[in-house]
N, CA, C and O atoms as a GROMACS GRO file, in nm:
protein
  328
    1UNK      N    1   9.710  17.317   5.431
    1UNK     CA    2   9.837  17.380   5.407
    1UNK      C    3   9.938  17.321   5.505
    1UNK      O    4   9.911  17.313   5.624
    2UNK      N    5  10.050  17.281   5.458
    2UNK     CA    6  10.151  17.224   5.547
    2UNK      C    7  10.239  17.337   5.601
    2UNK      O    8  10.250  17.444   5.542
    3UNK      N    9  10.299  17.310   5.713
    3UNK     CA   10  10.386  17.408   5.777
    3UNK      C   11  10.436  17.352   5.908
    3UNK      O   12  10.410  17.236   5.940
    4UNK      N   13  10.507  17.431   5.985
    4UNK     CA   14  10.566  17.382   6.109
    4UNK      C   15  10.463  17.340   6.214
    4UNK      O   16  10.496  17.268   6.308
    5UNK      N   17  10.338  17.386   6.201
    5UNK     CA   18  10.235  17.349   6.298
    5UNK      C   19  10.142  17.240   6.247
    5UNK      O   20  10.038  17.213   6.307
    6UNK      N   21  10.179  17.177   6.136
    6UNK     CA   22  10.096  17.069   6.080
    6UNK      C   23  10.078  16.962   6.187
    6UNK      O   24  10.174  16.922   6.252
    7UNK      N   25   9.956  16.916   6.204
    7UNK     CA   26   9.924  16.815   6.305
    7UNK      C   27   9.863  16.876   6.431
    7UNK      O   28   9.802  16.804   6.510
    8UNK      N   29   9.880  17.005   6.451
    8UNK     CA   30   9.821  17.074   6.566
    8UNK      C   31   9.676  17.105   6.534
    8UNK      O   32   9.645  17.159   6.427
    9UNK      N   33   9.586  17.071   6.626
    9UNK     CA   34   9.444  17.100   6.608
    9UNK      C   35   9.402  17.201   6.714
    9UNK      O   36   9.420  17.177   6.834
   10UNK      N   37   9.347  17.314   6.669
   10UNK     CA   38   9.307  17.424   6.757
   10UNK      C   39   9.157  17.445   6.743
   10UNK      O   40   9.106  17.455   6.632
   11UNK      N   41   9.087  17.452   6.856
   11UNK     CA   42   8.945  17.488   6.856
   11UNK      C   43   8.935  17.634   6.897
   11UNK      O   44   8.973  17.670   7.009
   12UNK      N   45   8.883  17.717   6.808
   12UNK     CA   46   8.871  17.861   6.831
   12UNK      C   47   8.726  17.893   6.864
   12UNK      O   48   8.642  17.898   6.775
   13UNK      N   49   8.699  17.914   6.992
   13UNK     CA   50   8.564  17.950   7.036
   13UNK      C   51   8.563  18.092   7.088
   13UNK      O   52   8.488  18.125   7.181
   14UNK      N   53   8.644  18.176   7.030
   14UNK     CA   54   8.661  18.313   7.079
   14UNK      C   55   8.580  18.410   6.996
   14UNK      O   56   8.528  18.378   6.889
   15UNK      N   57   8.572  18.533   7.049
   15UNK     CA   58   8.513  18.644   6.976
   15UNK      C   59   8.610  18.758   6.983
   15UNK      O   60   8.672  18.781   7.088
   16UNK      N   61   8.626  18.830   6.878
   16UNK     CA   62   8.710  18.949   6.881
   16UNK      C   63   8.830  18.940   6.789
   16UNK      O   64   8.872  18.832   6.748
   17UNK      N   65   8.882  19.056   6.759
   17UNK     CA   66   8.990  19.071   6.663
   17UNK      C   67   9.122  19.006   6.706
   17UNK      O   68   9.182  18.935   6.625
   18UNK      N   69   9.170  19.026   6.829
   18UNK     CA   70   9.302  18.970   6.864
   18UNK      C   71   9.309  18.818   6.849
   18UNK      O   72   9.407  18.766   6.797
   19UNK      N   73   9.206  18.748   6.895
   19UNK     CA   74   9.210  18.602   6.884
   19UNK      C   75   9.188  18.557   6.740
   19UNK      O   76   9.242  18.454   6.699
   20UNK      N   77   9.109  18.632   6.663
   20UNK     CA   78   9.090  18.598   6.522
   20UNK      C   79   9.223  18.608   6.447
   20UNK      O   80   9.252  18.524   6.361
   21UNK      N   81   9.303  18.708   6.480
   21UNK     CA   82   9.434  18.724   6.416
   21UNK      C   83   9.528  18.612   6.461
   21UNK      O   84   9.600  18.555   6.379
   22UNK      N   85   9.527  18.581   6.591
   22UNK     CA   86   9.615  18.476   6.643
   22UNK      C   87   9.585  18.341   6.578
   22UNK      O   88   9.678  18.271   6.537
   23UNK      N   89   9.457  18.304   6.568
   23UNK     CA   90   9.424  18.175   6.508
   23UNK      C   91   9.445  18.176   6.357
   23UNK      O   92   9.473  18.072   6.298
   24UNK      N   93   9.432  18.294   6.293
   24UNK     CA   94   9.464  18.305   6.151
   24UNK      C   95   9.612  18.272   6.128
   24UNK      O   96   9.647  18.201   6.034
   25UNK      N   97   9.698  18.325   6.214
   25UNK     CA   98   9.842  18.298   6.201
   25UNK      C   99   9.871  18.150   6.226
   25UNK      O  100   9.954  18.091   6.156
   26UNK      N  101   9.805  18.090   6.325
   26UNK     CA  102   9.823  17.946   6.349
   26UNK      C  103   9.785  17.866   6.224
   26UNK      O  104   9.856  17.773   6.186
   27UNK      N  105   9.673  17.903   6.161
   27UNK     CA  106   9.631  17.835   6.038
   27UNK      C  107   9.731  17.858   5.926
   27UNK      O  108   9.761  17.767   5.848
   28UNK      N  109   9.784  17.982   5.916
   28UNK     CA  110   9.884  18.012   5.814
   28UNK      C  111  10.007  17.923   5.828
   28UNK      O  112  10.072  17.889   5.728
   29UNK      N  113  10.040  17.886   5.950
   29UNK     CA  114  10.158  17.802   5.976
   29UNK      C  115  10.125  17.652   5.978
   29UNK      O  116  10.210  17.571   6.017
   30UNK      N  117  10.005  17.615   5.936
   30UNK     CA  118   9.974  17.476   5.914
   30UNK      C  119   9.886  17.408   6.016
   30UNK      O  120   9.851  17.291   5.998
   31UNK      N  121   9.847  17.478   6.123
   31UNK     CA  122   9.758  17.417   6.222
   31UNK      C  123   9.618  17.403   6.162
   31UNK      O  124   9.578  17.482   6.077
   32UNK      N  125   9.546  17.301   6.206
   32UNK     CA  126   9.406  17.288   6.171
   32UNK      C  127   9.328  17.368   6.274
   32UNK      O  128   9.328  17.334   6.392
   33UNK      N  129   9.263  17.475   6.230
   33UNK     CA  130   9.187  17.561   6.320
   33UNK      C  131   9.039  17.541   6.291
   33UNK      O  132   8.993  17.561   6.179
   34UNK      N  133   8.965  17.503   6.396
   34UNK     CA  134   8.820  17.484   6.384
   34UNK      C  135   8.754  17.598   6.460
   34UNK      O  136   8.763  17.606   6.582
   35UNK      N  137   8.688  17.684   6.387
   35UNK     CA  138   8.624  17.802   6.445
   35UNK      C  139   8.481  17.766   6.482
   35UNK      O  140   8.401  17.729   6.396
   36UNK      N  141   8.448  17.778   6.610
   36UNK     CA  142   8.312  17.751   6.660
   36UNK      C  143   8.237  17.883   6.659
   36UNK      O  144   8.278  17.980   6.722
   37UNK      N  145   8.124  17.885   6.588
   37UNK     CA  146   8.045  18.007   6.575
   37UNK      C  147   7.903  17.982   6.621
   37UNK      O  148   7.853  17.870   6.618
   38UNK      N  149   7.839  18.089   6.664
   38UNK     CA  150   7.698  18.082   6.698
   38UNK      C  151   7.617  18.072   6.570
   38UNK      O  152   7.656  18.132   6.469
   39UNK      N  153   7.506  18.000   6.570
   39UNK     CA  154   7.422  17.994   6.450
   39UNK      C  155   7.378  18.136   6.409
   39UNK      O  156   7.332  18.214   6.492
   40UNK      N  157   7.393  18.165   6.282
   40UNK     CA  158   7.351  18.294   6.229
   40UNK      C  159   7.447  18.408   6.258
   40UNK      O  160   7.408  18.525   6.250
   41UNK      N  161   7.573  18.377   6.291
   41UNK     CA  162   7.667  18.483   6.327
   41UNK      C  163   7.746  18.534   6.207
   41UNK      O  164   7.858  18.583   6.224
   42UNK      N  165   7.693  18.524   6.089
   42UNK     CA  166   7.766  18.565   5.969
   42UNK      C  167   7.759  18.712   5.936
   42UNK      O  168   7.790  18.751   5.823
   43UNK      N  169   7.719  18.795   6.032
   43UNK     CA  170   7.707  18.938   6.001
   43UNK      C  171   7.842  19.007   6.014
   43UNK      O  172   7.939  18.948   6.063
   44UNK      N  173   7.847  19.129   5.970
   44UNK     CA  174   7.970  19.207   5.982
   44UNK      C  175   8.036  19.228   5.847
   44UNK      O  176   7.978  19.197   5.743
   45UNK      N  177   8.156  19.281   5.849
   45UNK     CA  178   8.234  19.309   5.729
   45UNK      C  179   8.280  19.178   5.667
   45UNK      O  180   8.370  19.113   5.720
   46UNK      N  181   8.218  19.139   5.555
   46UNK     CA  182   8.250  19.009   5.496
   46UNK      C  183   8.393  19.003   5.443
   46UNK      O  184   8.454  18.896   5.445
   47UNK      N  185   8.447  19.114   5.395
   47UNK     CA  186   8.586  19.111   5.347
   47UNK      C  187   8.683  19.089   5.462
   47UNK      O  188   8.781  19.015   5.448
   48UNK      N  189   8.657  19.152   5.575
   48UNK     CA  190   8.741  19.131   5.693
   48UNK      C  191   8.729  18.988   5.742
   48UNK      O  192   8.828  18.925   5.779
   49UNK      N  193   8.605  18.935   5.743
   49UNK     CA  194   8.584  18.796   5.785
   49UNK      C  195   8.661  18.700   5.695
   49UNK      O  196   8.723  18.605   5.743
   50UNK      N  197   8.657  18.723   5.564
   50UNK     CA  198   8.729  18.637   5.471
   50UNK      C  199   8.878  18.637   5.501
   50UNK      O  200   8.944  18.533   5.493
   51UNK      N  201   8.932  18.753   5.535
   51UNK     CA  202   9.073  18.763   5.567
   51UNK      C  203   9.104  18.689   5.697
   51UNK      O  204   9.193  18.604   5.701
   52UNK      N  205   9.031  18.720   5.803
   52UNK     CA  206   9.061  18.664   5.935
   52UNK      C  207   9.028  18.516   5.946
   52UNK      O  208   9.089  18.446   6.027
   53UNK      N  209   8.933  18.468   5.867
   53UNK     CA  210   8.892  18.327   5.876
   53UNK      C  211   8.959  18.238   5.771
   53UNK      O  212   8.925  18.121   5.759
   54UNK      N  213   9.053  18.294   5.697
   54UNK     CA  214   9.119  18.214   5.593
   54UNK      C  215   9.191  18.095   5.657
   54UNK      O  216   9.253  18.107   5.762
   55UNK      N  217   9.181  17.982   5.592
   55UNK     CA  218   9.249  17.863   5.638
   55UNK      C  219   9.183  17.793   5.755
   55UNK      O  220   9.236  17.695   5.806
   56UNK      N  221   9.067  17.842   5.799
   56UNK     CA  222   8.999  17.783   5.914
   56UNK      C  223   8.878  17.702   5.869
   56UNK      O  224   8.815  17.733   5.768
   57UNK      N  225   8.848  17.600   5.945
   57UNK     CA  226   8.722  17.527   5.928
   57UNK      C  227   8.621  17.596   6.018
   57UNK      O  228   8.659  17.651   6.121
   58UNK      N  229   8.496  17.595   5.982
   58UNK     CA  230   8.394  17.662   6.060
   58UNK      C  231   8.280  17.565   6.091
   58UNK      O  232   8.238  17.487   6.006
   59UNK      N  233   8.232  17.573   6.215
   59UNK     CA  234   8.117  17.493   6.255
   59UNK      C  235   8.027  17.581   6.341
   59UNK      O  236   8.074  17.649   6.432
   60UNK      N  237   7.898  17.579   6.311
   60UNK     CA  238   7.801  17.655   6.390
   60UNK      C  239   7.741  17.562   6.494
   60UNK      O  240   7.682  17.459   6.461
   61UNK      N  241   7.755  17.600   6.621
   61UNK     CA  242   7.701  17.519   6.731
   61UNK      C  243   7.619  17.609   6.823
   61UNK      O  244   7.662  17.718   6.860
   62UNK      N  245   7.502  17.562   6.859
   62UNK     CA  246   7.419  17.631   6.958
   62UNK      C  247   7.454  17.573   7.094
   62UNK      O  248   7.407  17.465   7.129
   63UNK      N  249   7.536  17.644   7.169
   63UNK     CA  250   7.585  17.593   7.297
   63UNK      C  251   7.480  17.599   7.407
   63UNK      O  252   7.507  17.561   7.521
   64UNK      N  253   7.361  17.648   7.374
   64UNK     CA  254   7.252  17.646   7.470
   64UNK      C  255   7.174  17.515   7.463
   64UNK      O  256   7.082  17.493   7.541
   65UNK      N  257   7.211  17.428   7.369
   65UNK     CA  258   7.147  17.297   7.359
   65UNK      C  259   7.246  17.190   7.403
   65UNK      O  260   7.367  17.208   7.396
   66UNK      N  261   7.192  17.078   7.449
   66UNK     CA  262   7.281  16.968   7.492
   66UNK      C  263   7.356  16.910   7.372
   66UNK      O  264   7.471  16.868   7.386
   67UNK      N  265   7.294  16.907   7.256
   67UNK     CA  266   7.363  16.856   7.137
   67UNK      C  267   7.479  16.946   7.098
   67UNK      O  268   7.586  16.898   7.060
   68UNK      N  269   7.460  17.078   7.106
   68UNK     CA  270   7.567  17.172   7.074
   68UNK      C  271   7.682  17.160   7.172
   68UNK      O  272   7.798  17.160   7.131
   69UNK      N  273   7.652  17.149   7.301
   69UNK     CA  274   7.757  17.132   7.402
   69UNK      C  275   7.831  17.000   7.383
   69UNK      O  276   7.953  16.995   7.398
   70UNK      N  277   7.758  16.893   7.350
   70UNK     CA  278   7.822  16.763   7.328
   70UNK      C  279   7.916  16.769   7.207
   70UNK      O  280   8.024  16.710   7.209
   71UNK      N  281   7.874  16.840   7.103
   71UNK     CA  282   7.961  16.855   6.985
   71UNK      C  283   8.087  16.932   7.018
   71UNK      O  284   8.195  16.897   6.970
   72UNK      N  285   8.075  17.035   7.100
   72UNK     CA  286   8.192  17.112   7.141
   72UNK      C  287   8.286  17.025   7.224
   72UNK      O  288   8.408  17.031   7.206
   73UNK      N  289   8.233  16.945   7.314
   73UNK     CA  290   8.315  16.855   7.396
   73UNK      C  291   8.390  16.757   7.306
   73UNK      O  292   8.507  16.728   7.330
   74UNK      N  293   8.323  16.705   7.203
   74UNK     CA  294   8.389  16.613   7.108
   74UNK      C  295   8.503  16.684   7.034
   74UNK      O  296   8.610  16.627   7.016
   75UNK      N  297   8.480  16.808   6.991
   75UNK     CA  298   8.585  16.885   6.924
   75UNK      C  299   8.705  16.906   7.016
   75UNK      O  300   8.820  16.888   6.975
   76UNK      N  301   8.677  16.942   7.141
   76UNK     CA  302   8.785  16.967   7.236
   76UNK      C  303   8.861  16.839   7.269
   76UNK      O  304   8.982  16.843   7.292
   77UNK      N  305   8.792  16.727   7.271
   77UNK     CA  306   8.858  16.599   7.300
   77UNK      C  307   8.956  16.562   7.190
   77UNK      O  308   9.053  16.490   7.215
   78UNK      N  309   8.931  16.610   7.067
   78UNK     CA  310   9.019  16.578   6.955
   78UNK      C  311   9.122  16.687   6.928
   78UNK      O  312   9.204  16.673   6.837
   79UNK      N  313   9.118  16.796   7.004
   79UNK     CA  314   9.217  16.903   6.986
   79UNK      C  315   9.349  16.857   7.043
   79UNK      O  316   9.354  16.770   7.129
   80UNK      N  317   9.456  16.916   6.995
   80UNK     CA  318   9.591  16.882   7.040
   80UNK      C  319   9.624  16.962   7.165
   80UNK      O  320   9.610  17.085   7.167
   81UNK      N  321   9.666  16.893   7.269
   81UNK     CA  322   9.707  16.959   7.392
   81UNK      C  323   9.855  16.939   7.410
   81UNK      O  324   9.909  16.834   7.376
   82UNK      N  325   9.922  17.040   7.464
   82UNK     CA  326  10.064  17.025   7.493
   82UNK      C  327  10.096  17.078   7.630
   82UNK      O  328  10.211  17.074   7.672
   0.00000   0.00000   0.00000
């Protein structure tokens, strides 16, 4: 989706409602939001998840493994900093 934030890349490694809403709004305005999730974290209210995760890319990473941490570092290296 294009918008005023097109070209901005955000890595969302947060948990909780406030940050889910904030990154949803960033995605609504055109940012590429990559949501980092723990493997198997798909529980909860699926309708709420669909709403809050709209417009986001999702990747499951096990940050307790070196491969998972390396993948997160690669994502962060490609995120937009200002």
